[in-house]
N, C-alpha and C positions, 0 to 999 in steps of 0.2 A: 680576407684570409688567403685567397689564392695569390694576391699580390705579395703578401708577406712571405709566403712559402717560396715564391719565385725569386724574390730579391735576397732575402737573408735566411730563408728556411734551411738551406743546406748547412749552415753553421750549426744549427740545432738538430740536425738529423740524427746524430747518435743519441742525444737526450730523448728525442721523440720515440725512437726505436726502443730505448730502454723502458720508457713508460708503457709502450705497447706490449712489451714482454711481460709486464706485471699483470698476472692473471686476476688479482684482486681489483685492479683498476678497470680491466676489461669487463669484469662481472658487474662492477658498480655502474659502468656506462650502459651496459645492457639492461640492468635493473631500472635505471633512470628512463630509458626509452620505453620499457614496459609500463612504467608508472605513467608516463606521458600518454601512452596509448590508452591506458585505463581512464585517465581523466577525459580525453577526447571522446572515448566511447561512452562515457557516462551521459553525455548530452543526447545520445541516440538510444540508449538502453535504459529504460526507467528503473529496472531492478538494480542496476549498477549505480545509478544516480542516487538511490536511497542509501546506499552504503557509504557514499562520499560525504565528507563534511561540507556543508553548504558554502562556507566562505572560501574553501579551496577551489571549488569549481568556478566561483565568481571571479576570483583573482586570475586564474590561469586560462580561462576561456574567453578572454576579451576579443572583440571583433576588430580592434584597431591593429591592422596588419603593419602599419608603418611604425608602430611603437617598437623600439629596440629594448624590450624588457629583458631583465637578467635571465629569465627562464628561456627566452627565445635564443639568446646568445649561448647559453649552456646546451640547449638542444642542438644547435648548429655545430658547436664544438664536439659534442658527443658523436653526432653522425659523422663528422669529419674524422675523428679519432678512430672509430670502428671501420669506416670505409677504407681508410688508408692502411689499416691493419689487415683487412680481409682481401683487398684487391691488390695484387702485385703491380709494381710500376710497369713491368714489361708484359702485362697481360695482353694477348693478341686481340681480344675482342674490343679493346679500347680504340682500336683502329678500324673496326668493322663499319660497314656502311649503315647498319641499323642503328648504331649509337651516335652517329654524326649529328642528328638534330639535337640530341640531349647535350652533347659536348658544345655545340654552337650556342645553345641557350646559356650554358655556363660561361662561355667566353663573352657573350653579349648580355650579361645579367642586368646591366642598367637599362638597356632598351627594353628588355623583357619586363622588368619591374615597372617602368613607365607606361608600358602598353597595358598593364593591368592583368 
């Protein structure tokens, strides 16, 4: 995703900004993240687990982290969509010393993934 945005994403910047201006799309993205939080929390909260359909939790809570399932891609795109809307490009804290380890992990994602 980062490579795509760096190489050809500037061509699509107006279209991405137009999508981010759509409040219904932002609300849908936020609702999806809340839904994902509910699903993940249901594995820790028994009362919440009883309200969830059994098949839904089984499908979405797989432990196979290397699997690029559609819901994982949707989750990543949703987080990217909301993050790029909320955090301005020239936000000063992105250059702060405290965020440098997180930024370095993002730059070196393959090594971080391989390290486990």
